[in-house]
Each structure stands twice: as structure tokens, then as C-alpha cells.
N, C-alpha and C positions, 0 to 999 in steps of 0.2 A: 419570433422566433424559437423555435427548440434546440435543445441541447443533447445529444446522444451518446450515450453510455457504452459502450460494449464492455462486457464484461462485465456489468451493472447485479450477477445475482452471483456474484462472489464473495466471499469473504468484505477484502476489502469495497467492492463494488455496490452493496444495501446503503452500508452507510451512503457512500456519494450520494447515490439517488435519495438517500432522505435527508442531506443535507444542503442539494438542489428543491424540491419540494416541499424541504419548507421556510422555500424564497419565492415561493407558490412558482417558482421559474415554471415552461411546459418542457415535459422530457419527455423522451424516447427510450426505449429501451433495448441493445439490439444485445442477445446472448442468445449458447447452441443450448445452455442448459435452464432449469427451473430457475426459479429464487429459493435461495438457501434457509432465507427468515423472512417472518412476517414483516412484512413494509408498514408503518405507521403514515400511511399514505396520506397525506396534507396536498396534492394540485395532481393535477392530470400527471400521468404516467400509463404510455404504451408499450406496450412488450412485444419486439417483434424477435423471434423466430430463425437464424442464421448467423452464417459464422464467417470471420474473420479473412476466411481463407478465400469467399466466393465477392471479389470484389466488384462485379457487374449489381449484386445484388445489394451493397453496401449504397453504391451509387446511384440506384433507383431508389432506395430509400431518404438517402438527401435532400436527392432533387425533389421529388417529392411533398419534403416534410419543409426543404426550405433553411434546412438545420444548415444554426451558423454558427457553432461549435459543438468539436467534439472532445470523448475526455476519452481515452483508451486505455482500459485498463484490464485486455482478454489476455492473459497468456499464459504460460508455465509459467509455477514456484520455482523459486529458489532451489530448493530438492528436489521435484522433480526432474527442471536442466541437465543436474549435474550428476544422475545416472541415465537422464537421456539424452544428451547431447546434442544428436544431429534430428532428433523434434524440434531442442527447446531450439531451436536455429529456424528452421522452415517453421513453427508456430508464431517464436517472438518477434527474429527479424523479420521473417514476412508478415506477419502481423502488423509489424507498423508501417513497411512497405507499400501495403494495402492501403493501410485506413489513410497514408498521407497523400496516397497517389487519387485516390476517390476522393476527399477533401477538394484537391486540387481541383480535378475534375465538376466536380458539383458548387465547385463557388464558394466552396466554404473556409471559412476566417479564421478559424483557430482550433489549434491541436491543442491536449493537454498533454503527456504523456506522465504513464509513472516507470519513474527511474528508482532508482536505490543507491544505499552508500557502496554497494557495494561495487560503482565502477572508480571508489579509488585503491581499491586494496588491500589486503591486512592490518597494510604499514597505518592507516587512518587514526593514528590515534595522540594526541595532543594536550596539553596541561589548559592553555593559549586559544585550544578549542577550534577544527580542522572549517573551513569554507568553504564557497562558489570556486575560487580560484588554487586549490589546492590539484600536486597531477593528478592526472586518473591514468591509474594502470596497472587493473582487475586481473584476479586473475583465480575467477572461475567463469566457468559457464554462464550463469545466471549474467553478472557483470558484464560482460565480454559483450551479451544478448541487449543491454541495456544500453551501454557505450554508446552501439554502432543505432541503436533507436535516437538516439541526443544527437550525433555528427549526421544521421541523417536528415533527422528535424530541422534541422540550421540551413542544410542544403536547400532542403523546398524553402524557409523562410528568406536565405538570399539570391535565390534564384527565381524562387514565383508567386511572392509575398504575402506568402503564406503564415499565418504568426504560429509558432509554435513556442510549446514552454515545459519546460522539463522538468517536473517535480524530484527530488533526490530523499525517498525516506528510507529509516531506518527502517530497527529493527518495529515489522507494528504490530501489538499486539490488539486481542479483546476475543470477545464473544463467540464461540465459532463451533460448541454443540461437540467438544473434542472427544466428550463421552462416546460418545455415538460410530466413534471413525475404527473403522478397524484395524483400518492401517498406518501408523507412523513412520516419521521420517526420523526424527529425532534431532530440529534441527531449535536455534535457543529460543523461536517464539512456540512452537507450540511446547517445550519444557513448561514456559509462563506461565500457558494455556491451559495445562494438569495441575498446576500448583494453584492455579486456582479453582477450573470447572469441579476435578475428582474431588475434596474434599466438600463440597456443595452436595454432590450425589453417595458419599459414606464410604470415600475410595481414598485409599490410602498410596501416597507419592510416593517414589522412588528415583532421588535424578542422581544423575551418574554426576558426580565434580565432588567441586566443594561450596559451592552454589557462591562463588566469592567473585565470579570471571563481572568481570565490569564493561558494562554495556550503554550505550544510550539510546531507550525508547521512545515509540514516541504510539500515544493512544488511540485507536482504531478512531474514534471519533473526531479527536480536535483535527490528524492528518486529515480527514473528509471531508469535512468545513474547510479546511485552506484548500482540498486539490475542489472546491468547488469554487472558489473564488480565486483561485489562478484561470480558472473562463471564463469566468459573470466577469470580472472587475476590467476595468481600462486601465489605459495610464504605465503596462507593466514595460520597463525598459530594459528584461533578462531573458537571457534564453534559461534560467536555469534556478532552482530552489533548492534549497536546504531544508528538512523540512522532520524535524526532531522533539526534544524536551528541551533538548541544550542540558542537559546535564546526566551524567555513570549512576547509572543503578544497580544491582545484583540479583539474581533470582532470591537470593538469601530476603533481599527488600520485600522483593511481591512474597511471600513465606511467610513474612515479620505482622504483613497488614492483614492477609489470609488468616493468618494464626489467631490475631484479633475480631475479628467479623466474624470467623462460626469456630465457633466452638467443638472442643476435638480436631479437631483439623489437624489429619497426621501427616507429615513432611521432612523427609527426611534425607539429607544429599550426604552417598557415595565412593570414594571413591578418591582421587589423586586431580587438579583440573587439568582437563586437553587443554591450552590454549589453541591450539590448532584447532580443533569444533568450536573454539568459544573464542577468538581473538575479541581483544576491545577493540572498537570502533566509535569513537567521539573523547568526548561530546564535539556537535559540530552547534557551527558557530550560523543562529538561524533569524539574526536581524535583518539578514533578505526579504525572508517571506512574513517576517513578524510585520516591515514596513510596507511592503509592498503586497501583501496574501492577504494579511489582517492573520498572520498563524498567531494564536494565543493561546497556547498548550497551556492545561488548568496544572495544578501541581500531584504531584504524584502520585501520593496519597488520596484523593483528591480523588483521581484516576483510577488507581487499582478496588477503592470503593465503591465507585460507580460501576466499572465491572464484574464485582459479585454482584447490585443490584441489579443488570441486565441478565444474569442469569438466571437468577435465582424469580425474576419473573419470567424466564420460558422455560422452565422445569416444571 
């Protein structure tokens, strides 16, 4: 029985598809856009153009293909959600509501939901590490929509026996061809992507702030492998799992690795630290995801080097 991925053509989705295909899993990708990067296909991949707002179509797709598991990645990202809160509510909250109901009607066994550490709010920082039981108090539209999705999913689990798994990811970075983008939101992940990808294109990088703001980042390939594990592994005992590196790093740390790997890289930081824009989040305790989902983030410098290699191969 196949696994269906919504939003599989997006930044994270493409890597999740690759992780599933490497396990020889049969995969159905449902998306309203085309693939954003080439896939190293190692298994069956069926592409279906549809919108998560069309519940009848989703039910039909799931029933016709006997979909056993759903990985729900489709939705508005954080920066867009802040600019368009009503649209974010319609897409993010309405999307997970449709996915859960379609899964129930089609008899699907499990739904994996792509959540975020933003469900905790800006105070989620501790030297001891934040775990899944830390109080959720989101202050962003995006974080609120993710917490809604988690609560609704747990309700479906309790009422209908639909297995629901929420993966709370920290700032997820990786290759996205940011050089080609005309509009940038200026969020933390985009700043990291500029630090890595602009020098490879021979472009200077100027980042607002000191570059010393701390954050627990996760490399996209590590996150994707864990999300695939959340869909395929048996014996899960929790609804929520934190997926991060479990370490704090700065944008300056990314710049250091890039300068070492890319001769002549021009990267500078200007201005004072903006804690409102870049609050410290983490470090996060990933022990639950490590033991139950097989989450094994690679060392920071190795991941940045892998990112550079992917970006070089794509140009």
C-alpha cells in the first residue's frame, strides 16, 4: 500500500519523496505545483495534480490507490502566514482538516503532520534542552495554525483511531536555489541559504545583525529521513516528536564553513542583533525522535559541506 505525500513538490517535500523512494516505498505525490528540483528516483512515484482544498478528489485518490499512510506537508510557510493570516488559516487549518477527514473516509491508517517548534512560542530556550512536554504558547500565525493541526489530529486519533503523528521541526535549511528567487522574506532560514548559495554564484552576502544569534537548526535531509520514518515505523507511542540537531549554532558558524569551502566568499554582517526577528529557539531534546523515529542528525559542519555539494551539483 502506498504512502501519499501532500506538498511533495516543495522544498522539504522533494527530500521527503527521495527518502521514501530510497526505501523502495510506493509513493503518490499530490501537489498543485510542479517539482522544484530533480529527483533521484529509486522507486515508483506517481504525480497527481490536485489541491488539498478539494477533499472529494483526495478521498478518491486515497480510495483508488488504497493509501495506507499520508505525510501532510502542504501549506503556507511562516513568512507568508504572517503577511496573510486569513489565507494561512484557510490553507493551513483548512488543509489539515481536509486531510484528516479524507483519511478517515478512505480508511487510511496514519497521518504524519509537518509541525514546527513555533508551537512553543518565543520563550522556548533552555540550556537543558526543550522537550515535547514544554508548554505550547505560539505568538505567530504560523505557530497557531500548527498547534491547531496538532490538536485536531489528536482528536481524530482519539475519536476514530486514526494514527496521528506530529513532527515538530526546528529551522530547516538546505538547497533551494535561492539565487533565482525575486522576492525574499528575510527569515532566518533564507539568511542561511543566502550565506551558502550566494557565494557559490559569485555574489556577495550582507546579513542584517551580528551573526551571533543562536538557533537550533536541522538539515533538510536529516529532517526528511525522520519524517519518512514517522510514516513507516511501527510501535510509535507518542503524538509529537521534536526534530532538530539538538545543538545551537549561529549564522556566523555557517559563514565560517562556507569561507573554508568556497574561496573568495564575501559574507558580512551589519547592524545590531535583532532578537525580535531572530529569537533563540532551543536547543531541543531529540531523544524521543532518536529512539522511536530513527532520527540521527549528522554533525553540523558535515551537513553544511553536504549542502554546499548539493548546491554545486545543481548549478
